[in-house]
C-alpha positions as CSV (number, residue, x, y, z in Angstrom):
1,M,14.8,-9.1,-38.4
2,K,17.8,-11.4,-39.1
3,P,17.2,-15.2,-39.0
4,V,18.4,-16.7,-35.7
5,P,21.4,-19.0,-36.0
6,L,20.7,-22.5,-34.6
7,F,23.6,-22.3,-32.1
8,L,22.2,-19.1,-30.7
9,S,18.7,-20.5,-30.4
10,I,20.1,-23.5,-28.5
11,L,22.2,-21.3,-26.3
12,L,19.3,-19.0,-25.4
13,C,17.1,-22.0,-24.6
14,V,19.7,-23.3,-22.2
15,F,20.0,-19.7,-20.8
16,A,16.2,-19.6,-20.3
17,A,16.3,-22.8,-18.3
18,S,19.0,-21.3,-16.1
19,C,17.2,-18.1,-15.2
20,G,14.9,-19.5,-12.5
21,G,16.4,-19.7,-9.1
22,S,15.0,-18.8,-5.7
23,D,12.8,-15.7,-5.6
24,G,12.9,-15.3,-1.9
25,G,9.9,-13.6,-0.3
26,G,9.2,-16.1,2.5
27,G,7.2,-15.2,5.5
28,T,3.7,-13.7,6.0
29,L,2.6,-11.1,3.5
30,P,0.5,-8.1,4.6
31,T,-3.2,-8.4,4.0
32,T,-4.8,-5.1,5.2
33,T,-7.1,-3.5,2.7
34,V,-6.8,0.3,2.6
35,Q,-9.2,2.9,1.1
36,A,-8.3,4.3,-2.3
37,L,-6.9,7.8,-2.4
38,P,-9.1,10.4,-4.2
39,L,-7.9,11.2,-7.7
40,P,-6.7,13.7,-8.7
41,G,-5.1,15.1,-5.5
42,P,-5.6,18.5,-3.9
43,Y,-3.5,20.6,-6.2
44,E,-4.2,22.0,-9.7
45,V,-1.4,21.1,-12.1
46,A,0.6,23.0,-14.7
47,C,3.5,22.2,-16.9
48,S,6.6,23.6,-18.5
49,N,6.9,25.0,-22.0
50,V,7.0,22.5,-24.9
51,E,5.3,24.7,-27.5
52,Q,5.6,23.2,-31.0
53,D,5.1,24.1,-34.6
54,F,3.0,21.3,-36.0
55,T,3.1,22.7,-39.5
56,R,6.6,21.1,-39.7
57,V,5.0,17.7,-39.6
58,G,5.0,16.6,-43.2
59,A,2.3,14.8,-45.1
60,G,2.0,11.2,-44.0
61,E,3.9,11.9,-40.8
62,D,2.7,12.3,-37.2
63,A,4.0,14.3,-34.3
64,E,4.4,11.1,-32.2
65,S,7.2,9.9,-34.5
66,Y,9.1,13.1,-33.6
67,W,8.4,12.8,-29.9
68,E,9.6,9.2,-29.9
69,G,12.7,9.8,-32.1
70,A,11.6,7.6,-35.0
71,P,13.4,8.2,-38.2
72,S,11.5,9.0,-41.4
73,G,10.7,6.4,-44.0
74,N,13.8,7.4,-45.9
75,G,16.0,7.2,-42.8
76,M,16.2,10.9,-41.9
77,P,16.6,11.5,-38.1
78,R,13.6,13.0,-36.3
79,Y,13.2,14.1,-32.7
80,A,11.1,16.4,-30.6
81,T,13.6,19.3,-30.9
82,D,12.7,19.5,-34.6
83,L,9.2,20.7,-33.7
84,L,10.0,23.1,-30.9
85,A,8.5,26.6,-31.6
86,D,10.3,28.2,-28.6
87,P,13.5,26.3,-28.0
88,D,15.0,29.0,-25.9
89,N,12.3,28.6,-23.3
90,T,11.9,24.8,-23.5
91,L,13.9,22.7,-21.0
92,T,16.5,20.7,-22.9
93,V,19.7,18.9,-21.8
94,S,22.6,17.3,-23.6
95,V,24.2,14.0,-22.6
96,T,27.5,12.7,-23.9
97,A,27.7,8.9,-24.0
98,P,30.9,7.5,-22.4
99,Q,33.7,6.2,-24.7
100,D,32.7,2.6,-24.3
101,P,31.7,0.9,-27.5
102,G,30.9,-2.3,-25.6
103,I,28.0,-0.6,-24.0
104,Y,27.2,2.4,-26.2
105,G,27.9,0.8,-29.6
106,D,27.8,3.4,-32.4
107,Y,26.9,6.1,-30.0
108,A,30.0,6.0,-27.8
109,G,31.4,9.5,-27.4
110,Q,28.4,11.1,-29.1
111,T,26.3,13.9,-27.6
112,V,22.5,13.4,-27.6
113,E,20.0,16.1,-26.8
114,Y,16.8,15.5,-24.7
115,V,13.7,17.6,-24.3
116,V,12.4,17.7,-20.8
117,L,8.8,18.3,-19.6
118,V,8.0,19.2,-16.0
119,F,4.6,19.0,-14.3
120,Y,4.1,20.8,-11.0
121,P,1.5,22.0,-8.4
122,T,0.0,25.3,-9.4
123,T,-2.6,27.8,-8.1
124,D,-6.3,27.1,-8.3
125,D,-6.7,30.2,-10.5
126,N,-3.8,29.7,-12.9
127,P,-5.0,31.7,-16.0
128,R,-2.7,30.0,-18.5
129,P,-4.7,27.9,-21.0
130,D,-4.2,24.2,-21.6
131,Y,-2.1,23.3,-24.7
132,E,-3.8,21.0,-27.2
133,L,-1.7,18.5,-29.0
134,P,-2.6,17.1,-32.5
135,T,-3.6,13.9,-30.7
136,R,-6.4,15.9,-29.0
137,D,-4.7,15.3,-25.7
138,V,-4.0,18.4,-23.7
139,L,-1.1,19.6,-21.4
140,P,-2.4,21.5,-18.4
141,H,-1.8,25.3,-18.0
142,M,1.4,25.2,-20.1
143,Q,4.0,28.0,-19.7
144,T,4.6,30.1,-22.8
145,G,7.5,32.3,-23.6
146,S,9.8,33.2,-20.8
147,A,7.1,33.3,-18.1
148,P,8.2,31.4,-15.0
149,P,6.3,28.5,-13.4
150,L,3.3,29.6,-11.4
151,F,3.6,27.5,-8.2
152,A,0.8,26.8,-5.8
153,D,2.8,28.4,-3.0
154,G,6.4,29.1,-1.9
155,S,7.2,25.6,-0.8
156,A,10.1,23.5,-2.0
157,Y,8.3,20.4,-3.4
158,P,9.6,16.8,-3.5
159,V,10.6,15.6,-6.9
160,V,9.7,12.6,-9.0
161,V,11.8,11.7,-12.1
162,F,9.7,9.9,-14.6
163,S,10.8,7.4,-17.3
164,H,8.3,6.3,-20.0
165,G,8.2,3.0,-21.8
166,L,10.3,1.9,-24.8
167,N,9.8,3.8,-28.0
168,D,7.3,6.2,-26.4
169,S,7.3,9.7,-25.0
170,P,5.7,11.5,-22.0
171,I,3.0,13.0,-24.2
172,S,2.4,10.1,-26.7
173,S,-0.5,8.9,-24.6
174,E,-3.3,10.4,-22.5
175,K,-2.3,7.7,-19.9
176,Y,1.1,9.2,-19.5
177,I,-0.2,12.7,-19.3
178,S,-2.8,11.6,-16.7
179,A,-0.1,9.8,-14.6
180,L,2.2,12.8,-14.6
181,S,-0.8,15.0,-13.6
182,I,-2.0,12.7,-10.8
183,V,1.5,12.5,-9.2
184,A,1.9,16.3,-9.4
185,S,-1.6,16.8,-8.0
186,Y,-0.3,15.3,-4.8
187,G,2.4,18.0,-4.4
188,Y,5.3,16.6,-6.4
189,V,7.4,18.3,-9.2
190,V,7.6,15.6,-11.9
191,I,10.5,15.7,-14.4
192,A,10.0,13.7,-17.6
193,P,12.6,13.6,-20.4
194,F,11.7,12.5,-23.9
195,H,14.1,9.5,-24.2
196,G,13.8,9.3,-28.0
197,D,14.6,5.6,-27.9
198,S,14.0,5.1,-31.6
199,R,17.0,7.2,-32.3
200,F,19.2,4.4,-31.0
201,S,17.2,1.2,-32.1
202,D,13.8,0.3,-33.5
203,L,13.8,-3.1,-31.8
204,K,10.8,-4.0,-29.7
205,I,10.4,-6.7,-27.1
206,D,6.9,-7.9,-27.6
207,D,7.6,-11.6,-27.8
208,L,10.4,-14.2,-27.9
209,G,11.2,-13.5,-31.5
210,D,11.9,-9.9,-30.8
211,A,14.0,-10.9,-27.7
212,L,16.2,-13.0,-30.0
213,G,16.5,-10.1,-32.4
214,V,17.7,-7.9,-29.5
215,A,20.3,-10.6,-28.7
216,L,21.6,-10.4,-32.3
217,N,21.8,-6.5,-32.2
218,L,22.7,-5.9,-28.6
219,E,25.2,-3.1,-29.0
220,N,22.9,-0.3,-30.0
221,F,20.1,-1.7,-27.8
222,T,22.3,-1.5,-24.7
223,A,23.2,2.1,-25.8
224,L,19.4,2.8,-25.7
225,E,19.1,1.2,-22.3
226,A,22.2,2.8,-20.8
227,M,21.5,6.4,-22.0
228,R,18.1,6.4,-20.3
229,P,19.4,6.7,-16.7
230,L,22.0,9.2,-17.8
231,A,19.3,11.4,-19.3
232,I,17.2,11.1,-16.1
233,S,20.2,12.3,-14.0
234,A,21.0,15.2,-16.4
235,A,17.3,16.3,-16.4
236,L,17.2,16.2,-12.6
237,T,20.3,18.3,-12.4
238,L,18.9,20.8,-15.0
239,V,15.8,21.4,-12.9
240,L,17.5,21.4,-9.5
241,E,19.9,24.1,-10.8
242,H,17.5,26.1,-13.1
243,P,16.9,29.7,-11.8
244,Q,13.1,29.3,-12.4
245,W,12.8,26.0,-10.5
246,K,15.6,25.6,-8.0
247,D,13.9,27.5,-5.1
248,H,10.8,25.3,-5.5
249,V,12.3,21.8,-5.5
250,D,13.7,19.8,-2.6
251,A,16.9,18.1,-3.7
252,A,16.8,16.0,-0.6
253,Q,13.5,14.4,-1.5
254,V,13.8,12.8,-4.9
255,G,11.9,9.7,-6.0
256,G,11.4,7.9,-9.3
257,F,8.6,6.5,-11.3
258,G,9.1,4.3,-14.4
259,V,6.7,2.5,-16.7
260,S,7.8,-0.7,-18.5
261,M,11.4,-0.1,-19.6
262,G,11.3,3.0,-17.3
263,G,11.2,0.5,-14.4
264,E,14.5,-1.0,-15.7
265,T,15.8,2.6,-15.9
266,M,15.0,3.1,-12.2
267,M,17.0,0.0,-11.3
268,L,20.0,1.3,-13.4
269,L,19.8,4.6,-11.5
270,G,20.0,2.5,-8.3
271,G,23.3,1.0,-9.4
272,A,22.0,-2.2,-11.0
273,G,24.2,-4.0,-13.6
274,L,22.9,-4.2,-17.1
275,T,23.2,-7.4,-19.2
276,T,25.9,-6.7,-21.9
277,S,26.2,-10.1,-23.6
278,Y,24.1,-13.2,-24.1
279,L,26.7,-15.3,-25.8
280,D,28.2,-16.1,-22.4
281,M,24.8,-17.0,-21.0
282,G,24.4,-13.6,-19.4
283,L,27.4,-13.7,-17.2
284,S,28.5,-10.4,-18.6
285,W,26.8,-7.4,-17.0
286,E,28.0,-4.0,-16.1
287,R,27.0,-1.2,-13.8
288,I,26.0,1.8,-15.8
289,T,25.6,4.6,-13.2
290,F,24.5,5.4,-9.7
291,E,22.2,8.3,-8.8
292,P,22.7,9.0,-5.1
293,R,20.0,11.7,-5.1
294,L,17.3,9.0,-5.7
295,K,15.7,7.9,-2.5
296,A,13.2,5.4,-3.8
297,A,11.4,4.4,-7.0
298,V,8.3,2.8,-8.4
299,G,7.9,0.6,-11.5
300,Y,4.6,0.0,-13.1
301,I,4.7,-3.1,-15.3
302,P,8.5,-2.8,-14.8
303,Y,10.7,-4.5,-17.4
304,F,13.1,-6.8,-15.7
305,G,13.7,-8.8,-18.9
306,Q,12.4,-12.0,-20.4
307,P,13.4,-15.6,-19.8
308,V,16.0,-15.5,-22.6
309,L,16.8,-11.9,-22.1
310,P,17.1,-11.0,-18.4
311,A,17.8,-7.3,-18.0
312,F,20.3,-7.5,-15.2
313,G,22.5,-10.5,-16.0
314,R,22.1,-14.2,-15.5
315,S,19.6,-14.9,-12.7
316,Q,19.4,-11.1,-12.3
317,A,22.7,-11.1,-10.5
318,G,23.3,-7.5,-11.4
319,L,20.7,-6.5,-8.8
320,V,22.6,-8.0,-5.9
321,G,23.6,-5.3,-3.5
322,V,21.2,-2.7,-4.9
323,D,19.5,-1.1,-1.8
324,L,17.2,1.4,-3.6
325,P,13.7,1.0,-2.0
326,F,11.5,-0.2,-4.9
327,L,7.8,-0.8,-5.4
328,G,6.9,-3.0,-8.4
329,I,3.4,-3.3,-9.8
330,S,3.1,-6.1,-12.3
331,G,0.3,-7.8,-14.2
332,T,-0.1,-11.5,-13.8
333,Q,-0.8,-11.9,-17.6
334,D,2.1,-9.7,-18.8
335,K,4.0,-11.4,-21.5
336,V,6.4,-8.5,-22.2
337,A,7.5,-7.9,-18.6
338,P,6.7,-11.3,-16.9
339,I,6.0,-11.0,-13.2
340,A,8.1,-14.1,-12.6
341,L,11.3,-12.3,-13.9
342,T,10.3,-9.2,-11.8
343,R,9.9,-11.2,-8.7
344,T,13.2,-13.0,-9.2
345,G,15.0,-9.7,-9.7
346,M,13.3,-7.9,-6.8
347,S,14.2,-10.8,-4.5
348,R,17.8,-9.8,-5.1
349,L,17.3,-6.2,-3.8
350,E,18.6,-5.3,-0.4
351,G,16.5,-2.3,0.3
352,R,12.7,-2.3,0.9
353,R,11.0,-4.1,-1.9
354,I,7.2,-4.6,-2.5
355,L,5.8,-6.4,-5.5
356,V,2.1,-6.0,-6.1
357,A,0.3,-8.3,-8.6
358,L,-2.6,-7.1,-10.6
359,E,-4.6,-10.2,-11.4
360,G,-5.3,-10.8,-15.1
361,V,-3.6,-7.6,-16.3
362,E,-1.4,-7.6,-19.4
363,H,1.4,-5.2,-20.5
364,E,-0.8,-2.1,-20.4
365,F,-2.3,0.5,-18.2
366,D,-5.4,-1.2,-16.6
367,D,-8.2,1.4,-16.3
368,G,-10.1,-0.8,-13.8
369,S,-7.1,-0.7,-11.5
370,T,-6.4,3.1,-11.7
371,D,-7.3,3.8,-8.1
372,D,-5.3,0.7,-6.9
373,I,-2.2,1.7,-8.9
374,F,-2.0,5.3,-7.8
375,T,-2.9,4.5,-4.2
376,W,0.1,2.2,-4.1
377,I,2.4,4.6,-5.9
378,L,1.5,7.7,-3.9
379,T,1.6,5.9,-0.6
380,F,5.0,4.4,-1.4
381,L,6.4,7.8,-2.5
382,D,5.0,9.6,0.5
383,A,6.5,7.0,2.8
384,E,9.9,6.6,1.2
385,V,10.6,10.0,-0.4
386,R,8.7,12.4,1.9
387,G,9.2,10.2,5.0
388,D,5.6,10.8,6.0
389,T,4.9,8.8,9.2
390,D,1.2,8.1,8.4
391,A,2.2,6.7,4.9
392,L,5.0,4.7,6.5
393,Q,2.6,3.1,8.9
394,R,-0.1,2.5,6.3
395,L,2.5,0.9,3.9
396,S,3.8,-1.5,6.6
397,T,0.5,-3.4,6.7
398,M,-0.9,-2.6,3.3
399,G,-2.0,-5.7,1.3
400,S,-4.5,-4.4,-1.2
401,V,-6.6,-1.4,-2.1
402,E,-10.4,-1.4,-1.7
403,G,-12.4,-1.7,-4.9
404,G,-11.0,-1.5,-8.4
405,G,-9.0,-4.4,-9.7
406,D,-7.7,-7.5,-7.9
407,D,-4.4,-6.4,-6.4
408,S,-2.3,-8.3,-3.8
409,V,1.3,-8.3,-2.4
410,R,3.5,-11.1,-3.8
411,L,6.8,-10.0,-2.3
412,D,7.6,-7.9,0.8
């Protein structure tokens, strides 16, 4: 990482001091404790074809580096498409970055390919075997060849678009695979592109030093951030229009679920403005896109920035006017995506907003809070995406989930 010039360090310290402000959220918060939902849900789950030839992974390499878009040690580009054994029957989509170097840096005008994975409700007797990955994780009842999805019934299911964390992929962790499966087991078709973030930048935001590094290399990092919602929208269109899928998805019921930077991605889909410069103390931010098909979204440990690196402009001003209903679930000990920044940002939202705090949780998936996390997520999606009246009523008074970790509402 480059050394940080003194003037920039001073500027960012001043910027950090200016990023407080009112976080709203006055009034009485709900306190009703609800029973945890059973996990998984009532449906068996299957997934689309992502068959791969792992003999292409060279000595000293791993498949995860391809899934995440990390270049090789000698700088050669790598991505999930390089491993596909059946590309003609794997869902992929291409996205061309707008001709805007201020946002997209070196990638302005370039076309980038994305692999897309879909999880969906299937029959109890689906005969297709699970697909084992070299990590020993498995993908459930994966399609092979040109065989169509084997849906549980003839319904048109609600959709959830999923955005994973920075420099990750939907299959890099058993936690992701489990999350996709749990949501699909409650009757959702879950669409998850491989963002391949490392193709754009290898920066990480794990501490203040990395945040300063991002500030010094912002152009390609903003390209990474801005391409994510564009990829989500393209993947959604692909599935909604695909002959094997279109009759089994409900385009009028689309929700979102993002983890870490995936939470930021959900906000950008809702029309939020992304910080584009820190040399003017974050006054420069720009709206990237707006996805009108998205009815509501959830963010688990959602990344709203850091004190010197707010995601949505100074004092999170880029969130003013965003009316996308949003559930944020944050850990009180999260140093990567601090709950204080999330609360400030969510207080700017004009739609329904609920911030749930997981006491003592850091920037990770907390196993002890699994039932809490998915009860919140599924109740919110059922209420805001499906319009389920029981879920709407339950959500209106819901303050915590019985058992598990220590969860409570901090903003409503």
